[in-house]
C-alpha positions in Angstrom: -263.0 -134.6 59.7 -262.9 -133.1 63.2 -259.6 -132.3 65.0 -259.7 -131.9 68.7 -256.7 -129.6 69.5 -254.6 -130.2 72.6 -256.0 -128.1 75.5 -259.4 -127.6 73.9 -261.1 -129.9 76.4 -260.2 -129.5 80.1 -258.9 -132.3 82.3 -261.2 -133.2 85.2 -261.0 -134.9 88.5 -262.4 -138.4 88.9 -265.6 -138.0 90.8 -265.3 -139.2 94.5 -268.4 -141.3 94.1 -266.7 -143.5 91.4 -263.0 -143.3 92.4 -260.9 -143.6 95.5 -257.8 -141.4 95.7 -256.5 -138.8 93.2 -257.6 -139.5 89.6 -257.4 -137.2 86.6 -259.5 -137.8 83.5 -258.5 -136.3 80.1 -261.2 -136.8 77.5 -260.0 -138.2 74.2 -262.9 -139.1 72.0 -266.6 -139.4 71.8 -267.6 -140.3 68.3 -270.9 -138.9 67.0 -273.7 -141.4 66.2 -274.1 -143.8 64.6 -270.6 -144.5 66.0 -270.6 -145.6 69.7 -267.0 -145.4 70.8 -265.8 -143.2 73.7 -262.4 -142.9 75.2 -260.3 -141.1 77.8 -256.8 -141.0 79.3 -257.1 -141.7 83.0 -254.2 -141.1 85.4 -254.3 -142.7 88.9 -251.9 -141.6 91.6 -250.5 -144.3 93.9 -253.3 -146.2 95.6 -256.0 -144.6 93.5 -258.6 -146.8 91.8 -262.1 -147.0 90.3 -265.1 -148.4 92.0 -266.4 -151.8 90.8 -268.2 -151.3 87.5 -269.3 -152.9 84.2 -269.6 -151.8 80.6 -272.5 -153.0 78.4 -270.2 -153.6 75.4 -266.9 -154.3 77.2 -263.9 -152.1 77.7 -260.3 -152.0 76.5 -257.5 -150.5 78.6 -254.1 -149.6 77.1 -251.6 -148.9 79.8 -249.3 -146.0 78.8 -247.2 -145.4 81.9 -246.6 -146.8 85.3 -247.7 -149.8 87.2 -251.3 -150.7 88.2 -253.8 -153.3 89.2 -256.9 -154.9 87.6 -259.3 -157.4 89.0 -262.5 -159.0 87.7 -265.1 -160.2 90.2 -264.0 -163.6 91.6 -260.5 -163.4 90.1 -257.1 -162.6 91.3 -255.6 -159.1 91.3 -253.3 -158.8 88.3 -250.4 -156.3 88.0 -250.4 -154.3 84.7 -247.6 -152.2 83.3 -246.9 -149.8 80.4 -247.6 -151.5 77.1 -250.1 -154.0 78.5 -253.6 -154.1 76.9 -256.5 -155.4 79.0 -260.0 -156.5 77.7 -263.0 -156.7 80.0 -266.0 -158.6 78.5 -269.4 -157.0 78.3 -271.1 -157.0 81.7 -267.9 -158.2 83.5 -267.7 -156.6 86.9 -264.2 -155.2 87.5 -262.0 -152.4 88.8 -258.6 -150.9 87.9 -256.1 -148.4 89.3 -252.6 -147.7 90.3 -250.4 -149.9 92.5 -249.9 -148.8 96.1 -246.5 -147.1 95.3 -246.6 -146.2 91.6 -248.9 -144.0 89.5 -250.5 -145.5 86.4 -252.0 -144.0 83.3 -254.2 -145.8 80.8 -256.4 -145.1 77.8 -259.8 -146.5 78.4 -262.0 -147.3 75.4 -265.6 -148.5 75.5 -268.7 -148.4 73.3 -272.1 -146.9 74.3 -275.3 -148.9 74.3 -278.5 -146.9 74.5 -276.4 -143.8 75.5 -274.7 -145.6 78.4 -271.0 -146.5 78.5 -270.6 -147.6 82.2 -272.6 -148.9 85.1 -271.0 -147.8 88.4 -271.3 -150.1 91.4 -269.9 -150.1 95.0 -266.5 -148.8 95.8 -263.5 -151.2 96.1 -262.6 -151.4 99.8 -259.1 -151.0 101.1 -259.2 -154.7 102.0 -260.2 -155.7 98.5 -257.5 -153.5 97.0 -255.1 -155.2 99.4 -251.4 -155.0 99.7 -248.8 -156.8 97.5 -249.6 -160.3 98.8 -251.6 -162.3 96.3 -251.0 -159.9 93.3 -250.1 -161.8 90.1 -247.2 -160.1 88.5 -246.5 -160.5 84.8 
């Protein structure tokens, strides 16, 4: 058994090359091999978002607070809220972040394959992020 005490691992800023806007990442778990799961709590300030990316074994998001947006390549932008759970399939190109006016926090869980949990791609443009038109609300 291994207990990670609150405050034993520092929060970090989302790197500018992978995120737009103000993003805080709080590490939650990285299981030792042979387990492959890794997870973090990610907080996006209004308008903040990830770059496009994929995960070799998929990704689960559990929205804990606020209101955000998710989109897979070729799909509509969907609104997500506290309590929603989102699954992205392995290799599915996507992004996620806060709404333009409301912060959002989610727990992100993914598994590593050959030591890699994410493949970062190009940034989501302001035009792709859009405004409230065309966003599917739940």
